[in-house]
C-alpha positions in Angstrom: 80.4 101.0 103.5 83.1 102.7 101.6 83.4 102.6 98.3 86.3 100.4 96.9 88.2 102.6 94.5 90.4 100.9 92.4 92.8 103.6 91.4 94.1 107.2 93.0 92.6 108.8 89.3 89.4 107.4 90.3 89.8 109.4 93.4 90.9 112.1 92.1 87.9 112.6 89.3 85.8 112.5 92.6 87.5 115.1 94.3 87.1 117.4 91.1 83.8 116.7 90.5 82.8 117.6 94.3 81.4 114.3 94.9 83.5 113.6 97.6 86.3 115.8 100.2 89.3 113.7 101.5 88.1 115.1 104.9 85.1 112.5 104.1 87.5 109.8 102.5 89.5 110.1 105.9 85.8 109.8 107.6 85.2 106.6 105.5 88.1 104.8 106.8 88.3 105.4 109.6 84.5 104.2 110.1 85.8 101.0 108.2 88.8 100.4 110.3 86.4 100.5 113.3 84.1 97.9 111.8 86.9 96.0 110.9 89.2 96.2 114.3 88.6 92.0 114.7 91.3 91.8 111.8 93.9 93.3 114.1 95.5 95.0 111.4 96.5 98.4 112.9 98.9 98.4 115.7 97.3 102.3 115.9 95.4 104.7 114.2 96.2 108.5 113.6 92.7 109.6 113.5 92.4 112.9 114.5 96.0 113.4 113.1 94.6 112.1 109.5 91.2 114.4 109.7 93.5 118.0 110.3 95.5 116.7 107.2 93.0 116.1 105.3 91.3 119.5 106.1 94.6 121.0 104.9 94.5 118.8 101.9 91.1 119.6 100.9 92.3 123.4 101.1 95.3 123.1 98.8 93.2 121.0 96.0 91.3 124.3 96.2 93.9 126.3 95.7 95.2 124.8 93.4 98.6 123.3 94.6 98.0 119.6 95.8 101.0 117.1 95.4 100.7 114.5 93.2 99.4 112.2 95.9 96.7 114.5 97.3 93.8 112.2 98.1 95.7 108.9 99.1 95.4 107.6 102.8 97.9 105.3 102.9 99.3 103.1 106.1 102.5 102.3 106.8 104.2 99.0 108.4 105.4 99.2 111.9 109.1 98.9 111.0 108.8 101.8 109.4 109.6 105.4 111.3 107.5 108.5 111.3 108.7 111.4 113.4 106.9 112.0 117.2 104.8 109.1 116.4 105.3 105.4 117.9 107.4 102.4 116.3 107.6 98.9 117.9 108.5 96.6 114.7 105.2 94.6 116.8 107.9 94.0 119.1 107.7 94.2 123.4 111.2 95.4 123.3 110.5 98.5 121.4 107.0 99.4 123.8 106.7 102.8 124.4 109.4 104.0 121.6 108.4 107.5 119.8 110.7 108.2 116.8 113.0 110.8 117.0 112.6 111.2 112.7 111.0 109.8 109.8 112.3 106.9 107.1 113.0 109.1 103.6 109.8 107.1 102.4 107.6 108.8 104.9 109.1 112.7 104.4 108.7 111.7 100.1 105.1 110.3 100.8 104.2 113.5 102.9 105.8 116.0 100.5 103.3 114.8 97.9 100.4 115.1 100.3 99.6 111.5 101.4 98.0 111.1 104.5 99.1 108.5 106.8 96.3 106.7 108.8 98.1 104.4 110.7 100.9 102.1 111.4 100.5 98.3 110.6 100.6 95.4 112.5 103.5 93.0 110.8 105.3 89.8 112.2 108.0 91.1 114.7 111.0 92.8 112.9 109.5 91.7 109.7 110.4 87.9 110.9 107.7 85.6 109.6 105.2 84.7 106.7 102.3 84.8 108.3 101.8 87.7 110.7 101.4 85.2 113.8 105.0 86.2 115.7 103.7 90.1 116.5 103.7 90.9 119.8 100.3 92.2 119.1 98.6 88.7 118.6 98.2 87.5 114.4 96.8 89.4 111.5 93.3 87.5 110.1 92.6 87.5 106.5 89.5 89.7 105.3 88.8 86.9 102.5 88.2 84.3 105.4 89.0 85.2 109.5 90.5 81.8 110.2 93.0 82.2 107.7 96.3 84.2 108.0 97.3 87.1 106.3 100.6 86.4 105.2 103.6 87.7 106.6 105.1 89.9 107.4 103.4 92.8 106.1 100.2 91.2 106.4 98.7 94.6 108.4 99.5 96.4 105.4 98.0 94.1 102.7 94.9 93.5 104.8 94.0 97.4 105.6 94.2 97.8 101.8 92.2 94.5 101.0 89.5 95.5 103.6 89.3 98.9 102.2 90.4 100.9 105.5 92.7 102.7 103.5 93.9 103.2 100.5 97.2 102.2 99.5 99.8 100.8 102.2 104.0 100.4 102.6 105.6 97.2 103.7 108.8 96.3 103.6 110.1 93.0 101.7 113.3 91.2 103.0 112.3 87.7 101.7 109.0 88.1 100.1 107.2 90.4 103.3 105.3 92.8 100.8 105.0 90.1 97.9 103.5 87.2 99.9 100.9 88.8 102.1 99.4 90.5 98.8 99.1 87.1 97.2 97.0 86.1 100.3 95.0 89.4 100.5 94.2 89.5 96.2 96.8 92.7 95.8 99.0 94.0 94.5 102.5 94.0 95.9 105.8 95.2 94.7 109.4 94.7 95.6 111.4 97.3 94.0 115.3 96.5 93.1 117.4 96.8 95.5 119.0 100.2 96.0 115.8 101.9 94.4 114.3 102.8 97.5 116.0 104.4 100.6 115.8 102.7 103.7 116.9 105.2 106.0 114.2 105.2 108.5 113.0 101.6 108.1 114.2 99.2 111.3 116.5 97.0 110.2 116.1 93.0 109.9 118.6 92.1 106.9 120.1 95.2 105.4 121.1 93.8 102.2 118.1 92.3 101.6 115.5 94.8 103.1 113.5 97.0 100.8 110.4 99.5 101.1 107.5 98.8 98.8 104.3 99.3 97.9 100.8 97.6 98.4 97.9 98.4 96.5 94.6 97.9 94.4 96.2 98.9 91.0 99.4 98.8 89.2 99.0 102.2 88.6 99.0 103.1 92.4 102.0 100.9 92.7 103.7 102.8 89.7 102.8 106.2 91.2 103.9 105.2 94.9 107.3 104.0 93.3 107.8 107.1 91.6 107.4 109.2 94.9 109.2 107.3 97.0 112.5 106.1 94.6 116.1 107.8 94.3 119.1 108.2 95.9 119.4 109.6 99.3 122.2 111.1 101.3 121.4 109.3 104.2 121.4 105.4 102.9 124.8 104.7 100.4 123.1 101.7 99.1 120.6 103.5 97.3 121.4 104.1 93.4 122.0 107.1 91.7 120.1 106.2 88.4 117.4 108.4 87.4 113.5 107.6 88.3 111.5 107.6 85.5 107.8 108.9 85.6 106.7 105.3 86.0 102.6 106.2 86.6 102.6 108.0 83.2 104.2 105.1 80.9 102.1 102.3 81.5 101.2 101.4 77.6 100.9 97.8 76.6 104.0 96.7 76.0 105.7 97.2 72.4 106.0 93.7 70.5 106.2 90.1 72.2 107.8 89.1 75.5 110.2 86.1 76.1 108.7 84.8 79.0 110.3 81.9 81.2 108.6 79.8 83.9 110.4 77.5 86.5 109.1 74.0 85.4 109.0 73.0 89.4 106.7 75.2 89.9 104.1 73.2 87.7 105.7 69.8 88.1 106.5 70.1 92.1 104.1 68.3 94.2 104.5 70.9 97.5 102.7 73.3 95.0 98.9 73.4 95.3 97.2 72.0 92.6 94.8 75.5 92.4 98.0 77.4 92.2 99.4 75.2 89.4 95.8 75.6 87.3 96.3 79.3 87.9 99.8 79.5 86.4 99.0 77.2 83.3 95.9 79.3 82.6 98.4 82.6 82.7 100.8 80.7 80.0 98.0 79.6 77.9 97.0 82.6 77.6 100.4 84.6 77.5 101.0 82.2 74.6 97.4 83.0 72.6 98.9 87.0 73.0 101.7 85.7 70.7 104.5 85.9 73.5 106.8 83.0 74.1 106.6 81.6 77.3 109.3 78.9 77.9 109.8 76.1 80.6 112.9 76.9 82.7 115.2 74.3 85.1 116.6 76.3 87.7 119.7 74.2 89.4 120.3 76.3 92.4 116.6 75.8 93.1 116.9 73.6 96.4 119.8 76.3 97.6 117.5 79.4 97.4 115.7 79.2 101.1 119.0 77.5 102.7 121.4 80.1 101.4 118.5 82.8 102.4 118.5 81.8 105.7 121.6 81.7 106.3 122.5 85.1 105.0 119.8 86.7 106.9 119.9 85.4 110.4 123.6 86.5 110.6 122.4 89.7 109.5 119.3 89.8 112.0 121.8 88.6 114.5 124.1 91.5 114.0 121.5 94.5 113.3 119.3 93.2 116.6 122.1 93.5 118.9 121.5 97.0 119.1 118.2 96.4 121.3 119.3 96.0 124.7 117.4 97.1 127.3 119.8 100.1 127.9 119.5 102.9 125.5 115.6 102.8 124.2 112.6 100.4 124.1 111.7 97.5 127.1 113.8 96.6 130.1 113.2 94.3 132.3 112.2 95.1 136.0 114.0 91.9 137.5 117.6 93.0 137.0 120.5 93.5 139.4 123.4 94.4 137.5 124.0 95.5 133.7 125.0 91.4 132.3 121.1 90.8 134.0 119.9 93.8 132.4 121.0 92.5 128.8 120.1 88.9 129.4 116.0 89.9 131.1 115.5 92.4 128.7 116.6 90.8 125.1 115.0 87.2 126.5 111.9 89.0 127.7 111.5 91.3 124.9 112.1 89.4 121.9 109.4 86.5 121.3 110.2 82.7 120.0 111.1 83.7 116.2 113.1 86.8 116.4 115.1 84.4 119.2 115.3 81.7 116.7 116.8 84.1 113.9 118.8 85.3 116.3 120.5 82.3 117.8 120.9 80.7 114.5 122.2 83.8 112.8 125.0 84.3 115.6 125.8 80.3 115.3 126.5 80.6 111.5 129.0 83.9 112.0 130.7 82.4 115.1 134.6 81.5 114.4 134.5 77.8 114.0 131.1 78.1 111.7 132.0 80.9 109.4 133.6 79.5 106.3 131.0 76.0 106.4 127.8 78.5 106.6 128.2 81.8 106.4 131.0 82.4 103.9 129.7 79.3 101.4 126.0 80.9 101.6 127.5 83.8 100.1 129.2 82.0 97.4 126.0 80.8 96.4 124.2 83.6 96.4 126.8 84.7 94.0 125.6 81.6 91.5 121.8 82.4 92.3 122.7 85.9 91.4 124.8 84.8 87.6 122.1 82.3 86.6 119.4 84.7 87.2 120.9 87.3 85.5 121.8 84.9 82.8 117.9 83.7 82.4 117.0 87.9 82.1 119.5 88.4 79.4 117.5 85.9 77.6 114.1 86.5 78.4 112.2 89.4 79.1 110.3 88.1 82.6 110.6 85.2 84.8 106.8 84.4 86.2 105.9 82.0 89.0 104.1 81.8 91.6 103.8 84.0 94.3 103.3 81.1 96.9 103.2 77.4 97.0 99.9 77.4 98.7 97.1 80.0 99.4 96.3 81.2 102.7 96.8 78.8 105.4 94.8 78.4 109.1 95.6 80.5 111.8 97.3 78.9 114.6 98.8 76.2 111.8 101.6 74.8 114.3 104.4 73.1 112.5 106.7 71.3 114.4 109.7 71.8 112.3 110.3 75.5 111.6 112.0 74.7 108.4 108.8 73.5 107.0 107.3 77.2 107.3 110.5 78.6 105.8 110.2 76.6 102.3 106.7 78.6 102.3 109.5 81.2 101.1 110.9 79.0 98.0 109.1 81.0 95.0 109.9 84.5 97.1 113.6 84.3 97.9 115.1 84.2 94.8 114.0 88.2 93.7 115.5 88.7 97.0 118.8 87.1 96.9 119.6 88.8 93.3 118.2 91.9 94.0 116.1 92.3 91.1 112.5 93.6 91.4 109.8 91.4 91.4 105.5 91.8 91.5 103.2 89.8 92.8 99.6 90.1 90.9 96.3 88.8 92.2 95.5 86.0 89.7 91.4 85.4 91.0 90.8 83.2 93.9 90.5 79.8 94.5 87.0 77.2 94.9 86.9 78.2 98.7 87.2 82.1 97.7 90.7 82.4 99.0 93.2 84.8 96.7 96.1 83.6 94.6 98.7 85.4 93.3 101.0 85.1 90.4 104.5 86.8 90.2 106.6 88.5 87.8 110.7 89.2 88.0 112.4 91.2 85.9 116.2 92.8 85.3 117.4 95.0 87.9 116.2 98.8 87.9 113.5 97.5 84.9 110.6 98.3 87.0 109.2 100.7 83.8 108.5 97.2 81.9 107.6 95.4 84.8 104.9 97.9 85.8 103.4 98.0 82.2 103.5 94.6 81.5 102.1 93.7 84.6 99.0 96.3 84.1 98.8 94.5 80.4 99.0 91.3 82.2 96.5 91.6 85.0 94.1 92.8 82.2 94.0 89.8 80.0 
């Protein structure tokens, strides 16, 4: 059984003391991956390549010129491009496709000597909150194999939860790093929109998508963000703000903080009673430490999910038009002409949920409905941003549950997809407004299922968010 290291600093001290080697670490992870194959967390494991790279890093460590991530074995979500490796976004339409370049974040991680051990299963094109829309089948939760892992970065959360690698990179469009992190009892960080390059991420909704780390500790999340963040000439939406040394400045926060929490997260009947209690306990602990914790009402709460789904489906409808069965990926064998190639390749290549979102997005962008839906949702997004900014001028953080319930049963069929969309109620606010948010493990419920609490803060305030998060999880 692989030792589950809580942080890279723990691994580094064992490497320095000769208690282990990077090759030894990779071998142990490969064994654990084999033992946990039933969880279906990996779409592909790069075993031989990871071992070869581990040998090179061991020799760099001996020479004293290894990068700051030497000894960190990570996995990447299967919508992040890695040169000369397959990438499919867990969709049939990209079966057999090999990437001809690497995402900027992959290049930055490799430059600091991280080892990429495989690509993780996810909801198809990152569309879903349970990792059940994947062409390769659902990912199972390590805490209870009958439960979902959360989504869309379910595989990325489970590989960390089950000790199949040390950390993983997911992508977060409306909660896809934070919600599976909560379901799996690990740390999941969504950085400020524009903090991390999106170049080389298979786009779902371009004004929302953001890559983020899934780890066992806040320290490792800080370190990975430090490596991945920063301006990128290939992505004009990245910010040029300097990248602080997040991991070196995780001291306890100075002074007492002002924290707001949504009163609906405690009063709403839709929130699981044990999650409410976990939140109340956290509020009491913070108050006991002298922080000011105040309930607030968010008047646009009912508009968060509708605005989010109108905007992301519109962007998805546009982004996914490039997968046409002509240029690359799956092409239907039953075609007779160009039009049937488009129609059949897309209808056979995309899964049900992806088709639903493309159709919904095409509808809200169509001539007769653009103003009624898409334009209105953009106005609502602006109102939500203004209100959130206003709250964060007065308070340091907003505290809320990551999800309204713990991991639910695999195959829990919803007759109405709106019911499952509403599960994003607490995660989409940070996505609509572009602010950073982190999901932190908050213990288990009475059935042993992990629970998570979430903190949001101002744009580009990751340093304070990470410092306070480290303090918060140790309370």
